PDBQT receptor file of N, H, CA, C and O in Angstrom, charges set to zero:
ATOM      1  N   MET A   1       1.169  -1.212   0.412  1.00  0.00    +0.000 N 
ATOM      2  CA  MET A   1       0.286   0.118   0.123  1.00  0.00    +0.000 C 
ATOM      3  C   MET A   1       1.551   1.379   0.004  1.00  0.00    +0.000 C 
ATOM      4  O   MET A   1       2.732   1.585   0.283  1.00  0.00    +0.000 OA
ATOM      5  N   LEU A   2       0.433   1.974  -0.578  1.00  0.00    +0.000 N 
ATOM      6  H   LEU A   2      -0.526   1.807  -0.805  1.00  0.00    +0.000 HD
ATOM      7  CA  LEU A   2       0.990   3.344  -0.893  1.00  0.00    +0.000 C 
ATOM      8  C   LEU A   2       1.598   4.015   0.368  1.00  0.00    +0.000 C 
ATOM      9  O   LEU A   2       2.819   4.169   0.370  1.00  0.00    +0.000 OA
ATOM     10  N   ILE A   3       0.691   4.538   1.721  1.00  0.00    +0.000 N 
ATOM     11  H   ILE A   3      -0.301   4.413   1.720  1.00  0.00    +0.000 HD
ATOM     12  CA  ILE A   3      -0.260   5.323   2.553  1.00  0.00    +0.000 C 
ATOM     13  C   ILE A   3       1.677   4.406   3.000  1.00  0.00    +0.000 C 
ATOM     14  O   ILE A   3       2.756   4.917   2.697  1.00  0.00    +0.000 OA
ATOM     15  N   GLU A   4       1.513   3.190   3.661  1.00  0.00    +0.000 N 
ATOM     16  H   GLU A   4       0.637   2.775   3.908  1.00  0.00    +0.000 HD
ATOM     17  CA  GLU A   4       2.410   2.229   4.164  1.00  0.00    +0.000 C 
ATOM     18  C   GLU A   4       3.581   2.759   3.991  1.00  0.00    +0.000 C 
ATOM     19  O   GLU A   4       4.166   3.545   4.736  1.00  0.00    +0.000 OA
ATOM     20  N   LYS A   5       4.162   2.002   2.278  1.00  0.00    +0.000 N 
ATOM     21  H   LYS A   5       3.686   1.363   1.673  1.00  0.00    +0.000 HD
ATOM     22  CA  LYS A   5       5.486   2.276   1.844  1.00  0.00    +0.000 C 
ATOM     23  C   LYS A   5       5.885   4.010   2.195  1.00  0.00    +0.000 C 
ATOM     24  O   LYS A   5       7.073   4.109   2.501  1.00  0.00    +0.000 OA
ATOM     25  N   LEU A   6       5.231   5.186   2.205  1.00  0.00    +0.000 N 
ATOM     26  H   LEU A   6       4.266   5.106   1.957  1.00  0.00    +0.000 HD
ATOM     27  CA  LEU A   6       5.692   6.100   2.045  1.00  0.00    +0.000 C 
ATOM     28  C   LEU A   6       5.897   6.514   3.298  1.00  0.00    +0.000 C 
ATOM     29  O   LEU A   6       6.889   7.242   3.276  1.00  0.00    +0.000 OA
ATOM     30  N   GLY A   7       5.139   6.352   5.206  1.00  0.00    +0.000 N 
ATOM     31  H   GLY A   7       4.333   5.760   5.224  1.00  0.00    +0.000 HD
ATOM     32  CA  GLY A   7       5.022   5.799   5.559  1.00  0.00    +0.000 C 
ATOM     33  C   GLY A   7       6.813   5.624   6.415  1.00  0.00    +0.000 C 
ATOM     34  O   GLY A   7       7.641   6.242   7.085  1.00  0.00    +0.000 OA
ATOM     35  N   GLN A   8       6.500   4.135   5.670  1.00  0.00    +0.000 N 
ATOM     36  H   GLN A   8       5.828   3.633   5.126  1.00  0.00    +0.000 HD
ATOM     37  CA  GLN A   8       8.172   3.794   5.913  1.00  0.00    +0.000 C 
ATOM     38  C   GLN A   8       8.844   4.574   5.619  1.00  0.00    +0.000 C 
ATOM     39  O   GLN A   8       9.515   5.120   6.495  1.00  0.00    +0.000 OA
ATOM     40  N   GLU A   9       8.936   4.878   4.584  1.00  0.00    +0.000 N 
ATOM     41  H   GLU A   9       8.391   4.435   3.873  1.00  0.00    +0.000 HD
ATOM     42  CA  GLU A   9      10.539   5.154   3.800  1.00  0.00    +0.000 C 
ATOM     43  C   GLU A   9      11.199   6.838   4.908  1.00  0.00    +0.000 C 
ATOM     44  O   GLU A   9      12.345   7.243   5.105  1.00  0.00    +0.000 OA
ATOM     45  N   HIS A  10       9.596   7.481   5.460  1.00  0.00    +0.000 N 
ATOM     46  H   HIS A  10       8.666   7.152   5.300  1.00  0.00    +0.000 HD
ATOM     47  CA  HIS A  10       9.803   8.492   6.488  1.00  0.00    +0.000 C 
ATOM     48  C   HIS A  10       9.293   8.370   8.089  1.00  0.00    +0.000 C 
ATOM     49  O   HIS A  10       8.687   9.274   8.664  1.00  0.00    +0.000 OA
ATOM     50  N   SER A  11       9.595   7.291   8.599  1.00  0.00    +0.000 N 
ATOM     51  H   SER A  11      10.088   6.556   8.131  1.00  0.00    +0.000 HD
ATOM     52  CA  SER A  11       9.203   7.137   9.487  1.00  0.00    +0.000 C 
ATOM     53  C   SER A  11      10.013   7.915  10.051  1.00  0.00    +0.000 C 
ATOM     54  O   SER A  11       9.617   8.794   9.285  1.00  0.00    +0.000 OA
ATOM     55  N   ASP A  12      11.170   8.712  10.980  1.00  0.00    +0.000 N 
ATOM     56  H   ASP A  12      11.491   7.998  11.602  1.00  0.00    +0.000 HD
ATOM     57  CA  ASP A  12      11.757   9.670  11.763  1.00  0.00    +0.000 C 
ATOM     58  C   ASP A  12      10.583  10.633  11.871  1.00  0.00    +0.000 C 
ATOM     59  O   ASP A  12      10.341  11.113  12.978  1.00  0.00    +0.000 OA
ATOM     60  N   VAL A  13       9.805  10.970  10.786  1.00  0.00    +0.000 N 
ATOM     61  H   VAL A  13      10.002  10.580   9.886  1.00  0.00    +0.000 HD
ATOM     62  CA  VAL A  13       8.874  12.359  10.966  1.00  0.00    +0.000 C 
ATOM     63  C   VAL A  13       7.203  12.063  10.993  1.00  0.00    +0.000 C 
ATOM     64  O   VAL A  13       6.392  12.875  11.437  1.00  0.00    +0.000 OA
ATOM     65  N   LEU A  14       6.867  10.794  10.454  1.00  0.00    +0.000 N 
ATOM     66  H   LEU A  14       7.526  10.134  10.094  1.00  0.00    +0.000 HD
ATOM     67  CA  LEU A  14       5.580  10.612  10.239  1.00  0.00    +0.000 C 
ATOM     68  C   LEU A  14       5.113   9.237  10.498  1.00  0.00    +0.000 C 
ATOM     69  O   LEU A  14       5.876   8.323  10.185  1.00  0.00    +0.000 OA
ATOM     70  N   ASP A  15       3.831   8.925  11.088  1.00  0.00    +0.000 N 
ATOM     71  H   ASP A  15       3.211   9.668  11.342  1.00  0.00    +0.000 HD
ATOM     72  CA  ASP A  15       3.554   7.938  12.356  1.00  0.00    +0.000 C 
ATOM     73  C   ASP A  15       2.196   7.527  12.154  1.00  0.00    +0.000 C 
ATOM     74  O   ASP A  15       1.141   7.951  12.628  1.00  0.00    +0.000 OA
ATOM     75  N   VAL A  16       2.547   6.287  11.063  1.00  0.00    +0.000 N 
ATOM     76  H   VAL A  16       3.403   5.942  10.678  1.00  0.00    +0.000 HD
ATOM     77  CA  VAL A  16       0.679   6.090   9.884  1.00  0.00    +0.000 C 
ATOM     78  C   VAL A  16       0.490   4.748  10.263  1.00  0.00    +0.000 C 
ATOM     79  O   VAL A  16       1.123   3.697  10.166  1.00  0.00    +0.000 OA
ATOM     80  N   LYS A  17      -1.074   5.294  10.935  1.00  0.00    +0.000 N 
ATOM     81  H   LYS A  17      -1.588   6.148  11.014  1.00  0.00    +0.000 HD
ATOM     82  CA  LYS A  17      -1.645   4.857  11.083  1.00  0.00    +0.000 C 
ATOM     83  C   LYS A  17      -3.040   3.869   9.946  1.00  0.00    +0.000 C 
ATOM     84  O   LYS A  17      -3.920   4.569   9.445  1.00  0.00    +0.000 OA
ATOM     85  N   VAL A  18      -3.065   2.038   9.629  1.00  0.00    +0.000 N 
ATOM     86  H   VAL A  18      -2.350   1.469  10.036  1.00  0.00    +0.000 HD
ATOM     87  CA  VAL A  18      -3.907   1.807   8.930  1.00  0.00    +0.000 C 
ATOM     88  C   VAL A  18      -4.648   1.361   9.210  1.00  0.00    +0.000 C 
ATOM     89  O   VAL A  18      -4.428   0.545  10.105  1.00  0.00    +0.000 OA
ATOM     90  N   TYR A  19      -6.127   1.490   8.719  1.00  0.00    +0.000 N 
ATOM     91  H   TYR A  19      -6.305   2.153   7.991  1.00  0.00    +0.000 HD
ATOM     92  CA  TYR A  19      -7.069   0.842   9.368  1.00  0.00    +0.000 C 
ATOM     93  C   TYR A  19      -7.656   0.079   8.755  1.00  0.00    +0.000 C 
ATOM     94  O   TYR A  19      -7.632   0.384   7.563  1.00  0.00    +0.000 OA
ATOM     95  N   GLN A  20      -8.438  -1.186   9.045  1.00  0.00    +0.000 N 
ATOM     96  H   GLN A  20      -8.458  -1.434  10.014  1.00  0.00    +0.000 HD
ATOM     97  CA  GLN A  20      -9.149  -1.688   8.178  1.00  0.00    +0.000 C 
ATOM     98  C   GLN A  20     -10.023  -1.608   8.752  1.00  0.00    +0.000 C 
ATOM     99  O   GLN A  20      -9.992  -1.385   9.962  1.00  0.00    +0.000 OA
ATOM    100  N   ALA A  21     -11.198  -1.779   8.014  1.00  0.00    +0.000 N 
ATOM    101  H   ALA A  21     -11.224  -1.960   7.031  1.00  0.00    +0.000 HD
ATOM    102  CA  ALA A  21     -12.767  -2.396   7.785  1.00  0.00    +0.000 C 
ATOM    103  C   ALA A  21     -12.911  -3.978   8.552  1.00  0.00    +0.000 C 
ATOM    104  O   ALA A  21     -12.317  -5.030   8.313  1.00  0.00    +0.000 OA
ATOM    105  N   GLY A  22     -13.460  -3.799   9.080  1.00  0.00    +0.000 N 
ATOM    106  H   GLY A  22     -13.942  -2.945   9.275  1.00  0.00    +0.000 HD
ATOM    107  CA  GLY A  22     -14.081  -5.397   9.467  1.00  0.00    +0.000 C 
ATOM    108  C   GLY A  22     -13.129  -6.088  10.102  1.00  0.00    +0.000 C 
ATOM    109  O   GLY A  22     -13.323  -7.252  10.451  1.00  0.00    +0.000 OA
ATOM    110  N   LYS A  23     -11.584  -5.214  10.402  1.00  0.00    +0.000 N 
ATOM    111  H   LYS A  23     -11.427  -4.268  10.118  1.00  0.00    +0.000 HD
ATOM    112  CA  LYS A  23     -10.878  -5.560  11.609  1.00  0.00    +0.000 C 
ATOM    113  C   LYS A  23     -10.221  -4.748  12.735  1.00  0.00    +0.000 C 
ATOM    114  O   LYS A  23      -9.737  -5.255  13.747  1.00  0.00    +0.000 OA
ATOM    115  N   ASP A  24     -10.258  -3.305  12.427  1.00  0.00    +0.000 N 
ATOM    116  H   ASP A  24     -10.652  -2.893  11.605  1.00  0.00    +0.000 HD
ATOM    117  CA  ASP A  24     -10.392  -2.733  13.280  1.00  0.00    +0.000 C 
ATOM    118  C   ASP A  24     -11.648  -1.525  14.121  1.00  0.00    +0.000 C 
ATOM    119  O   ASP A  24     -12.538  -0.820  13.646  1.00  0.00    +0.000 OA
ATOM    120  N   PHE A  25     -11.407  -1.637  14.815  1.00  0.00    +0.000 N 
ATOM    121  H   PHE A  25     -10.685  -2.210  15.201  1.00  0.00    +0.000 HD
ATOM    122  CA  PHE A  25     -12.947  -0.330  15.662  1.00  0.00    +0.000 C 
ATOM    123  C   PHE A  25     -11.659   0.652  16.328  1.00  0.00    +0.000 C 
ATOM    124  O   PHE A  25     -12.438   1.049  17.194  1.00  0.00    +0.000 OA
ATOM    125  N   SER A  26     -11.345   0.830  16.412  1.00  0.00    +0.000 N 
ATOM    126  H   SER A  26     -10.712   0.507  15.708  1.00  0.00    +0.000 HD
ATOM    127  CA  SER A  26     -10.642   1.684  17.413  1.00  0.00    +0.000 C 
ATOM    128  C   SER A  26     -11.550   2.929  16.924  1.00  0.00    +0.000 C 
ATOM    129  O   SER A  26     -12.642   3.219  17.412  1.00  0.00    +0.000 OA
ATOM    130  N   TYR A  27     -10.764   3.757  15.649  1.00  0.00    +0.000 N 
ATOM    131  H   TYR A  27      -9.876   3.522  15.252  1.00  0.00    +0.000 HD
ATOM    132  CA  TYR A  27     -10.686   4.720  15.014  1.00  0.00    +0.000 C 
ATOM    133  C   TYR A  27     -12.046   4.679  14.667  1.00  0.00    +0.000 C 
ATOM    134  O   TYR A  27     -12.332   5.771  14.176  1.00  0.00    +0.000 OA
ATOM    135  N   LEU A  28     -13.669   3.430  14.708  1.00  0.00    +0.000 N 
ATOM    136  H   LEU A  28     -13.437   2.543  15.107  1.00  0.00    +0.000 HD
ATOM    137  CA  LEU A  28     -15.254   4.461  15.169  1.00  0.00    +0.000 C 
ATOM    138  C   LEU A  28     -14.833   5.932  16.589  1.00  0.00    +0.000 C 
ATOM    139  O   LEU A  28     -14.997   7.134  16.382  1.00  0.00    +0.000 OA
ATOM    140  N   ARG A  29     -14.625   5.691  17.103  1.00  0.00    +0.000 N 
ATOM    141  H   ARG A  29     -14.492   4.714  17.272  1.00  0.00    +0.000 HD
ATOM    142  CA  ARG A  29     -14.483   6.936  18.157  1.00  0.00    +0.000 C 
ATOM    143  C   ARG A  29     -13.770   7.414  17.660  1.00  0.00    +0.000 C 
ATOM    144  O   ARG A  29     -14.282   8.174  16.838  1.00  0.00    +0.000 OA
ATOM    145  N   LYS A  30     -12.761   7.441  17.652  1.00  0.00    +0.000 N 
ATOM    146  H   LYS A  30     -12.345   6.824  18.320  1.00  0.00    +0.000 HD
ATOM    147  CA  LYS A  30     -12.248   8.807  16.924  1.00  0.00    +0.000 C 
ATOM    148  C   LYS A  30     -12.918   9.903  15.690  1.00  0.00    +0.000 C 
ATOM    149  O   LYS A  30     -13.030  11.126  15.773  1.00  0.00    +0.000 OA
ATOM    150  N   TYR A  31     -13.197   9.251  14.869  1.00  0.00    +0.000 N 
ATOM    151  H   TYR A  31     -13.106   8.258  14.802  1.00  0.00    +0.000 HD
ATOM    152  CA  TYR A  31     -13.732   9.287  13.054  1.00  0.00    +0.000 C 
ATOM    153  C   TYR A  31     -14.852   8.879  12.010  1.00  0.00    +0.000 C 
ATOM    154  O   TYR A  31     -15.286   9.158  10.892  1.00  0.00    +0.000 OA
ATOM    155  N   GLY A  32     -15.125   7.647  13.603  1.00  0.00    +0.000 N 
ATOM    156  H   GLY A  32     -14.772   7.421  14.510  1.00  0.00    +0.000 HD
ATOM    157  CA  GLY A  32     -16.861   7.755  13.246  1.00  0.00    +0.000 C 
ATOM    158  C   GLY A  32     -16.964   6.920  11.699  1.00  0.00    +0.000 C 
ATOM    159  O   GLY A  32     -16.241   7.128  10.725  1.00  0.00    +0.000 OA
ATOM    160  N   MET A  33     -18.069   5.941  11.807  1.00  0.00    +0.000 N 
ATOM    161  H   MET A  33     -18.656   5.771  12.599  1.00  0.00    +0.000 HD
ATOM    162  CA  MET A  33     -17.766   5.357  10.781  1.00  0.00    +0.000 C 
ATOM    163  C   MET A  33     -16.688   5.865   9.458  1.00  0.00    +0.000 C 
ATOM    164  O   MET A  33     -16.350   7.037   9.294  1.00  0.00    +0.000 OA
ATOM    165  N   ILE A  34     -16.196   4.576   8.481  1.00  0.00    +0.000 N 
ATOM    166  H   ILE A  34     -16.471   3.624   8.615  1.00  0.00    +0.000 HD
ATOM    167  CA  ILE A  34     -15.797   5.623   7.000  1.00  0.00    +0.000 C 
ATOM    168  C   ILE A  34     -16.477   3.740   7.092  1.00  0.00    +0.000 C 
ATOM    169  O   ILE A  34     -16.677   2.793   7.852  1.00  0.00    +0.000 OA
ATOM    170  N   THR A  35     -16.647   4.507   4.812  1.00  0.00    +0.000 N 
ATOM    171  H   THR A  35     -16.485   5.277   4.194  1.00  0.00    +0.000 HD
ATOM    172  CA  THR A  35     -17.097   3.474   4.060  1.00  0.00    +0.000 C 
ATOM    173  C   THR A  35     -16.174   3.649   3.017  1.00  0.00    +0.000 C 
ATOM    174  O   THR A  35     -16.634   3.340   1.918  1.00  0.00    +0.000 OA
ATOM    175  N   LYS A  36     -15.217   3.979   3.021  1.00  0.00    +0.000 N 
ATOM    176  H   LYS A  36     -14.844   4.230   3.914  1.00  0.00    +0.000 HD
ATOM    177  CA  LYS A  36     -14.258   3.986   1.609  1.00  0.00    +0.000 C 
ATOM    178  C   LYS A  36     -13.080   4.555   1.545  1.00  0.00    +0.000 C 
ATOM    179  O   LYS A  36     -12.887   5.358   2.457  1.00  0.00    +0.000 OA
ATOM    180  N   GLY A  37     -12.345   4.446   0.903  1.00  0.00    +0.000 N 
ATOM    181  H   GLY A  37     -12.502   3.793   0.162  1.00  0.00    +0.000 HD
ATOM    182  CA  GLY A  37     -10.735   4.747   1.266  1.00  0.00    +0.000 C 
ATOM    183  C   GLY A  37     -10.625   6.360   1.890  1.00  0.00    +0.000 C 
ATOM    184  O   GLY A  37     -11.321   7.245   1.392  1.00  0.00    +0.000 OA
ATOM    185  N   THR A  38      -9.853   6.591   2.821  1.00  0.00    +0.000 N 
ATOM    186  H   THR A  38      -9.287   5.872   3.225  1.00  0.00    +0.000 HD
ATOM    187  CA  THR A  38     -10.211   7.649   3.791  1.00  0.00    +0.000 C 
ATOM    188  C   THR A  38      -8.723   8.426   4.322  1.00  0.00    +0.000 C 
ATOM    189  O   THR A  38      -8.487   7.861   5.390  1.00  0.00    +0.000 OA
ATOM    190  N   MET A  39      -7.615   9.453   4.076  1.00  0.00    +0.000 N 
ATOM    191  H   MET A  39      -7.807   9.913   3.209  1.00  0.00    +0.000 HD
ATOM    192  CA  MET A  39      -6.671   9.367   4.631  1.00  0.00    +0.000 C 
ATOM    193  C   MET A  39      -6.895  10.909   5.874  1.00  0.00    +0.000 C 
ATOM    194  O   MET A  39      -7.448  11.976   5.606  1.00  0.00    +0.000 OA
ATOM    195  N   ILE A  40      -6.431  10.611   6.827  1.00  0.00    +0.000 N 
ATOM    196  H   ILE A  40      -5.981   9.744   7.045  1.00  0.00    +0.000 HD
ATOM    197  CA  ILE A  40      -6.820  11.391   8.016  1.00  0.00    +0.000 C 
ATOM    198  C   ILE A  40      -5.044  12.369   8.019  1.00  0.00    +0.000 C 
ATOM    199  O   ILE A  40      -4.210  11.604   7.533  1.00  0.00    +0.000 OA
ATOM    200  N   VAL A  41      -4.785  12.911   8.179  1.00  0.00    +0.000 N 
ATOM    201  H   VAL A  41      -5.462  13.532   8.573  1.00  0.00    +0.000 HD
ATOM    202  CA  VAL A  41      -3.717  13.897   8.808  1.00  0.00    +0.000 C 
ATOM    203  C   VAL A  41      -3.812  14.708   9.753  1.00  0.00    +0.000 C 
ATOM    204  O   VAL A  41      -4.719  15.540   9.703  1.00  0.00    +0.000 OA
ATOM    205  N   ASP A  42      -2.754  14.686  11.055  1.00  0.00    +0.000 N 
ATOM    206  H   ASP A  42      -2.018  14.011  11.095  1.00  0.00    +0.000 HD
ATOM    207  CA  ASP A  42      -2.912  15.238  12.179  1.00  0.00    +0.000 C 
ATOM    208  C   ASP A  42      -4.644  14.570  13.069  1.00  0.00    +0.000 C 
ATOM    209  O   ASP A  42      -5.416  15.304  13.685  1.00  0.00    +0.000 OA
ATOM    210  N   GLN A  43      -4.750  13.694  12.946  1.00  0.00    +0.000 N 
ATOM    211  H   GLN A  43      -4.123  13.098  12.446  1.00  0.00    +0.000 HD
ATOM    212  CA  GLN A  43      -6.254  13.654  13.313  1.00  0.00    +0.000 C 
ATOM    213  C   GLN A  43      -6.845  14.700  13.322  1.00  0.00    +0.000 C 
ATOM    214  O   GLN A  43      -7.431  14.880  14.390  1.00  0.00    +0.000 OA
ATOM    215  N   LYS A  44      -7.016  15.854  12.271  1.00  0.00    +0.000 N 
ATOM    216  H   LYS A  44      -6.540  15.708  11.404  1.00  0.00    +0.000 HD
ATOM    217  CA  LYS A  44      -7.662  16.669  11.862  1.00  0.00    +0.000 C 
ATOM    218  C   LYS A  44      -8.334  16.375  10.454  1.00  0.00    +0.000 C 
ATOM    219  O   LYS A  44      -9.512  16.058  10.618  1.00  0.00    +0.000 OA
ATOM    220  N   LYS A  45      -7.995  16.382   9.273  1.00  0.00    +0.000 N 
ATOM    221  H   LYS A  45      -7.038  16.640   9.140  1.00  0.00    +0.000 HD
ATOM    222  CA  LYS A  45      -7.688  17.039   8.107  1.00  0.00    +0.000 C 
ATOM    223  C   LYS A  45      -7.936  15.365   7.357  1.00  0.00    +0.000 C 
ATOM    224  O   LYS A  45      -7.177  14.415   7.166  1.00  0.00    +0.000 OA
ATOM    225  N   LYS A  46      -8.982  15.545   7.156  1.00  0.00    +0.000 N 
ATOM    226  H   LYS A  46      -9.598  16.317   7.311  1.00  0.00    +0.000 HD
ATOM    227  CA  LYS A  46      -9.486  14.335   5.892  1.00  0.00    +0.000 C 
ATOM    228  C   LYS A  46      -9.733  14.397   4.270  1.00  0.00    +0.000 C 
ATOM    229  O   LYS A  46     -10.086  15.232   3.438  1.00  0.00    +0.000 OA
ATOM    230  N   TYR A  47      -9.394  13.212   4.309  1.00  0.00    +0.000 N 
ATOM    231  H   TYR A  47      -9.108  12.533   4.985  1.00  0.00    +0.000 HD
ATOM    232  CA  TYR A  47      -9.049  13.266   2.530  1.00  0.00    +0.000 C 
ATOM    233  C   TYR A  47      -9.856  11.751   2.395  1.00  0.00    +0.000 C 
ATOM    234  O   TYR A  47      -9.740  10.696   3.018  1.00  0.00    +0.000 OA
ATOM    235  N   ASP A  48     -10.870  12.264   1.080  1.00  0.00    +0.000 N 
ATOM    236  H   ASP A  48     -10.964  13.121   0.574  1.00  0.00    +0.000 HD
ATOM    237  CA  ASP A  48     -11.766  11.389   0.394  1.00  0.00    +0.000 C 
ATOM    238  C   ASP A  48     -11.260  11.080  -1.141  1.00  0.00    +0.000 C 
ATOM    239  O   ASP A  48     -11.830  10.047  -1.491  1.00  0.00    +0.000 OA
ATOM    240  N   ARG A  49     -10.679  11.418  -1.862  1.00  0.00    +0.000 N 
ATOM    241  H   ARG A  49     -10.216  12.257  -1.577  1.00  0.00    +0.000 HD
ATOM    242  CA  ARG A  49     -10.622  11.677  -2.588  1.00  0.00    +0.000 C 
ATOM    243  C   ARG A  49      -9.213  11.839  -3.070  1.00  0.00    +0.000 C 
ATOM    244  O   ARG A  49      -8.470  12.735  -3.470  1.00  0.00    +0.000 OA
ATOM    245  N   LEU A  50      -9.192  10.101  -2.765  1.00  0.00    +0.000 N 
ATOM    246  H   LEU A  50      -9.796   9.374  -2.440  1.00  0.00    +0.000 HD
ATOM    247  CA  LEU A  50      -7.685   9.667  -2.750  1.00  0.00    +0.000 C 
ATOM    248  C   LEU A  50      -6.921   9.157  -4.253  1.00  0.00    +0.000 C 
ATOM    249  O   LEU A  50      -7.629   8.422  -4.941  1.00  0.00    +0.000 OA
ATOM    250  N   SER A  51      -5.910   9.403  -4.658  1.00  0.00    +0.000 N 
ATOM    251  H   SER A  51      -5.334  10.000  -4.099  1.00  0.00    +0.000 HD
ATOM    252  CA  SER A  51      -5.642   9.344  -5.116  1.00  0.00    +0.000 C 
ATOM    253  C   SER A  51      -3.745   9.522  -5.521  1.00  0.00    +0.000 C 
ATOM    254  O   SER A  51      -3.261  10.503  -4.957  1.00  0.00    +0.000 OA
ATOM    255  N   LYS A  52      -2.632   8.622  -6.476  1.00  0.00    +0.000 N 
ATOM    256  H   LYS A  52      -3.025   7.825  -6.934  1.00  0.00    +0.000 HD
ATOM    257  CA  LYS A  52      -1.650   8.381  -6.109  1.00  0.00    +0.000 C 
ATOM    258  C   LYS A  52      -0.463   9.641  -5.702  1.00  0.00    +0.000 C 
ATOM    259  O   LYS A  52       0.459   9.771  -4.897  1.00  0.00    +0.000 OA
ATOM    260  N   LYS A  53      -1.170  10.520  -6.883  1.00  0.00    +0.000 N 
ATOM    261  H   LYS A  53      -1.919  10.414  -7.537  1.00  0.00    +0.000 HD
ATOM    262  CA  LYS A  53      -1.228  11.575  -7.073  1.00  0.00    +0.000 C 
ATOM    263  C   LYS A  53      -1.415  13.023  -5.847  1.00  0.00    +0.000 C 
ATOM    264  O   LYS A  53      -0.880  14.107  -5.613  1.00  0.00    +0.000 OA
ATOM    265  N   VAL A  54      -2.285  12.354  -5.446  1.00  0.00    +0.000 N 
ATOM    266  H   VAL A  54      -2.720  11.473  -5.636  1.00  0.00    +0.000 HD
ATOM    267  CA  VAL A  54      -2.927  13.402  -4.011  1.00  0.00    +0.000 C 
ATOM    268  C   VAL A  54      -1.921  13.227  -2.273  1.00  0.00    +0.000 C 
ATOM    269  O   VAL A  54      -1.560  14.044  -1.426  1.00  0.00    +0.000 OA
ATOM    270  N   ILE A  55      -1.745  11.211  -2.475  1.00  0.00    +0.000 N 
ATOM    271  H   ILE A  55      -2.038  10.547  -3.164  1.00  0.00    +0.000 HD
ATOM    272  CA  ILE A  55      -1.543  10.961  -1.526  1.00  0.00    +0.000 C 
ATOM    273  C   ILE A  55      -0.070  11.632  -1.854  1.00  0.00    +0.000 C 
ATOM    274  O   ILE A  55       0.186  12.522  -1.043  1.00  0.00    +0.000 OA
ATOM    275  N   GLU A  56       0.981  11.423  -2.863  1.00  0.00    +0.000 N 
ATOM    276  H   GLU A  56       0.773  10.700  -3.521  1.00  0.00    +0.000 HD
ATOM    277  CA  GLU A  56       2.660  11.883  -2.774  1.00  0.00    +0.000 C 
ATOM    278  C   GLU A  56       2.266  13.191  -2.157  1.00  0.00    +0.000 C 
ATOM    279  O   GLU A  56       2.650  13.462  -1.019  1.00  0.00    +0.000 OA
ATOM    280  N   LYS A  57       1.489  14.052  -2.879  1.00  0.00    +0.000 N 
ATOM    281  H   LYS A  57       1.177  13.833  -3.804  1.00  0.00    +0.000 HD
ATOM    282  CA  LYS A  57       1.690  15.570  -2.236  1.00  0.00    +0.000 C 
ATOM    283  C   LYS A  57       1.387  15.933  -0.740  1.00  0.00    +0.000 C 
ATOM    284  O   LYS A  57       1.943  16.678   0.067  1.00  0.00    +0.000 OA
ATOM    285  N   ILE A  58       0.013  14.909  -0.673  1.00  0.00    +0.000 N 
ATOM    286  H   ILE A  58      -0.439  14.303  -1.328  1.00  0.00    +0.000 HD
ATOM    287  CA  ILE A  58      -0.166  15.515   1.362  1.00  0.00    +0.000 C 
ATOM    288  C   ILE A  58       1.273  14.569   1.701  1.00  0.00    +0.000 C 
ATOM    289  O   ILE A  58       2.010  15.457   2.130  1.00  0.00    +0.000 OA
ATOM    290  N   ILE A  59       2.080  13.295   1.754  1.00  0.00    +0.000 N 
ATOM    291  H   ILE A  59       1.481  12.574   1.405  1.00  0.00    +0.000 HD
ATOM    292  CA  ILE A  59       2.950  13.201   2.887  1.00  0.00    +0.000 C 
ATOM    293  C   ILE A  59       4.562  14.516   2.103  1.00  0.00    +0.000 C 
ATOM    294  O   ILE A  59       5.340  15.080   2.874  1.00  0.00    +0.000 OA
ATOM    295  N   GLY A  60       4.595  14.581   1.467  1.00  0.00    +0.000 N 
ATOM    296  H   GLY A  60       3.963  14.123   0.842  1.00  0.00    +0.000 HD
ATOM    297  CA  GLY A  60       5.344  15.025   0.872  1.00  0.00    +0.000 C 
ATOM    298  C   GLY A  60       4.989  17.285   1.585  1.00  0.00    +0.000 C 
ATOM    299  O   GLY A  60       5.548  18.119   2.297  1.00  0.00    +0.000 OA
ATOM    300  N   ASP A  61       4.001  17.181   0.897  1.00  0.00    +0.000 N 
ATOM    301  H   ASP A  61       3.547  16.503   0.319  1.00  0.00    +0.000 HD
ATOM    302  CA  ASP A  61       4.245  18.533   2.493  1.00  0.00    +0.000 C 
ATOM    303  C   ASP A  61       4.222  18.847   4.071  1.00  0.00    +0.000 C 
ATOM    304  O   ASP A  61       4.641  19.785   4.749  1.00  0.00    +0.000 OA
ATOM    305  N   LEU A  62       3.539  17.632   4.358  1.00  0.00    +0.000 N 
ATOM    306  H   LEU A  62       3.199  16.870   3.807  1.00  0.00    +0.000 HD
ATOM    307  CA  LEU A  62       3.933  17.056   5.651  1.00  0.00    +0.000 C 
ATOM    308  C   LEU A  62       5.912  16.445   5.601  1.00  0.00    +0.000 C 
ATOM    309  O   LEU A  62       6.799  16.602   6.440  1.00  0.00    +0.000 OA
ATOM    310  N   VAL A  63       5.928  15.884   4.485  1.00  0.00    +0.000 N 
ATOM    311  H   VAL A  63       5.208  15.757   3.803  1.00  0.00    +0.000 HD
ATOM    312  CA  VAL A  63       7.214  15.655   5.112  1.00  0.00    +0.000 C 
ATOM    313  C   VAL A  63       8.624  17.321   5.131  1.00  0.00    +0.000 C 
ATOM    314  O   VAL A  63       9.476  17.430   6.013  1.00  0.00    +0.000 OA
ATOM    315  N   ASP A  64       8.489  18.157   4.163  1.00  0.00    +0.000 N 
ATOM    316  H   ASP A  64       7.797  18.069   3.447  1.00  0.00    +0.000 HD
ATOM    317  CA  ASP A  64       9.145  19.535   4.073  1.00  0.00    +0.000 C 
ATOM    318  C   ASP A  64       8.553  19.944   5.161  1.00  0.00    +0.000 C 
ATOM    319  O   ASP A  64       8.749  21.085   5.580  1.00  0.00    +0.000 OA
TER     320      ASP A  64
C-alpha cells in the first residue's frame, strides 16, 4: 500500500496507522463510520478523494 510504503520511508517524521474495515474498530470513536478509502492527517484533516498523486503530495508537504 502506498501510504504504508511512504510512511516507512519517512518514519523519522511520520507515524502512520492504517485501519482496516472489519478488523479494526478503534477508529470509530475518533472518526465515525468510514465506508471508503480515507486519509486523515494529524487526526484533524480528512481526505476522501485519494489518488497516488494526491497521497504523494500530502505526505511530501508533511515531510517538508
